[in-house]
Steps between C-alpha positions, in 0.01 A plus 500: 500500500624852418429762757573868458730613782536867564866581454550661840356203681714270295804693591407498876427127483845436339657706780317285761614175332874630507508495877766278648311316772823353646566838642163542675404409853128426583297619790123491591280793594130475599258784413195598701235704318238708678215669321404829650240716318581310173871594542743218562787521759775244503722364772814299405717279727788263420459141598827315586536177291735215487741452219307214348186704458696798375657281228158362394351849472808598315463215251121585463571859391773381266276253324220747471720762338672247265168374380363850406578550139214736379376820655190667398344809647253474788155637436179467683347288232802271424503125567696305734855451384593157361786283647784679332348849500478784751304827502696822548414840651657788681543437881397858573141417370439260791509480881839304453683836477384565856606145611847535330563835654427370855710197430804710409484667840504178696793347685499127456673451837262736689161503331397146561193336618451480879218250538293243295209735481687715242524193283129421546388845403708521181342518171807450277857444501815611312804305384778756525815451305801718561868535433771723646334799334153442646168353390496397140199279463169452694252220461146561621234229598152534636474275801282197435225399736710206621794739609445383852420123516188438721476191709215270387237388751568175681850488350839583661753646279846325513831555341742195471854619558801331635319161514232638727163675478484869604162640610421810285177600654666760714739617217377747239555347164495694176546410126647702217394474139717369223387773272522885507254756354723794415869575458619859560819609320611857494196716423302215329259237618492164319168334574471115487146486640263778408223392736728477810675827397167686487393348821824540700565859394165615549409567131137423586491820704666683207243362265221620736652845500535496122140389450379777732692756302340362180157534652579861594622583147202344312256666739634843427522408132143360496630195297222273634137558545489272811842477655356323819447195274869475458613569853233245632616232247876542571479531872808314641516259221886487426455391147270786408699744707801407291309575181389838624845586622635399157252729327598776739866448419452503123281820512327474169172584664621851562538573123171631354617386146531144634151502653349656175665228297378235738143623459546493115660145504223367724239628261660389174590165635165436678658435839158494667632426846617872525255772458539877541277785625628844394847354460495345844548121537206312641616226743316180597575190690568312181725753305741625769786265413458568131510876567819460699662292226408754234626788711825320535520465122494118521225425243710415203431431131698223332616605152525127400158385590301819569402351826469730800658390834486626852846431647621494866850619415630675193835641396544764221655354190838634412579482133840666540723217616 
């Protein structure tokens, strides 16, 4: 499969893959996120780990970087990356810039966890890789639900070590994933899991805010006859919020010429699911997704078959290669 890679992201991925992992040491940091008035605050603490675990995390990061061969730009409507692909975006566009700034101010020998509650309250962790010049690479992982292993009813948890069973019921037991969701290198994030990236770095809140900005825009613009039909339909539905946020980011709806052309095309092509009253779009329970698709310019005509398709993700064709 041939994938169009933006040249700047390709260069940054190449720079990431040139890292000499033999020169890097590996540490673990847990992150606690607290939502206050829809603003997230983060607390970071180093967790001392033994050399064996450090090496396993080191190997995990190296494998993930080595397997990433293609980088495409992250967009709200893009699909999950395939096995050898990553999605790229500027770190400054996310909460990770806040996390990275706090991390740079920590002392690994001083700013460490004090009790097990700090582990239990964590929402994610960082795999921090540094050399003599400082932090070079950061892996980010949203904590799984089984971060802390829970004892099962009527069973006693045991560890067999040194030819004897050790009772684990009084010992806090945690598990770490064999995957990572994001790699941060210099000013760029390389995303391995879009779903976990959006969940862990609070993109849901960002999409809520973007959707609200869109509602405010179109209310002033009087784009819809019945805007409340859209807000009620979308609600907290993450899939629909993503579509609204994508329409907001593209901004076609702000162009009067685009809306005029939309009205003409709907009439000429008999797109009956969309109707207008005095150049305002009439929304209904059944046409909202179609309206969002069209406002995102994702209703496309095939020149080969003359078929018209609604697509979930689209990239502009570049004939100058």
